[in-house]
N, C-alpha and C positions, 0 to 999 in steps of 0.2 A: 531454472527459475520457475518455469511453468508447472513444475512438479512439487511445488511447495507443500502441498497437502500431505505428501509422504512424510516429510520431516516434521510437520506440525503434529501429525497423528502419532509418530514415534515418541516425540517429546511428551505429548499429552499422556500417553500410556505409561511411559517410563516413570514420570513424576506424579502420576495420578491426578492430573489437573482436570477439573470440571470444565466442560466446554464454555459455559458463561464467563469463566475466569480467563479465557484466552483473549489476548489483544494482538491484532495483526497491524503493523504499520506498513503502509504500502504507497507506491506512487499512484498518481491519478492525473490523467491527461485532461479530465473535465474540470479541473480546478486550476486557476491561474498559478503560475510559479510561486511557491512559497506559502500559498494559502493552505490551511488545514481544516479538516472537518472530522468530527467524531460521529460514529454511527454504531448502532447495534441492529442486527437483523436485516440489513439492506441487501439488495441483490449484488451480483458481481459486476454489472455494467460492462461486461465484455473483458474484464481483467482476467487473464488466463491463470495467473497465480492464485488469485482469490477464488476463482472457479474451482481450481484443484483442491484448495483447502475446504471449500464447501462440499465438494464431492467426497473427500476423505472423511470429513466429520459427519457427513449426512445431515447437515443443518447449516443455516446461515446465521444462527443465533450466537454470535460471538462479537466481541468488541473490535472495532476497526478505527484506526486513525489514518485518514487519507491525507497525503501530502501532495499538493499540486506541483506538477512539472510542466503544465501548459501543453500546448499543441505545436506542431511544426508551424513556422511562420507562413502567413498567407503568400501564396505564389510558389511555395516550396513543393517540389515533386516528391519529397521524402515521405514514404508511407509511415503511418503512425507506429507500426510494429518496429520499423527500423529506428524511428525517432527515439523511442523509449530505451533502446539498447545503445544509443550513441553515448560517447563520453560527454561530460559536462564541459561547457566553455569555461574560461577563467572567470568570467563575469558570473556565471551560474554557480561556480564553486564558492565564490565569495558570498553569494546569496544563501547557499546551503549552510555555511558557517553561521549565518544569522538566524537560520531556522531552528538550530539546535536548542537554543535557550527557550524560545517560545514553545517549542515542542515539549520540553520538559515540564512546562506548565500544565500539560495535559495529563499529568500523572494522577490528578484527582479523578479523572475519568476512569482510571483503572480500578 
């Protein structure tokens, strides 16, 4: 997952996609669960997959839709790296189903 840049670069080259036309949808621990935010040209904020994409493309000038997954609960000893790789709870899975429709509303951003 943290080598996403390799795949993005291959797809970009194969299909002849211009970098500004690329849109990456990714998780974000800095947003509350289910919240989303559109950005262009923002930094990676420590997200290793996004960092890989920026390194491979040589720029941060592509579209991103950040989807919030929140952070570990207060008092949890779970490191953030482990938190993002955990399976979703059944409650979270229900929430994800509800995210899909609003996320499709972001298509005008593309």
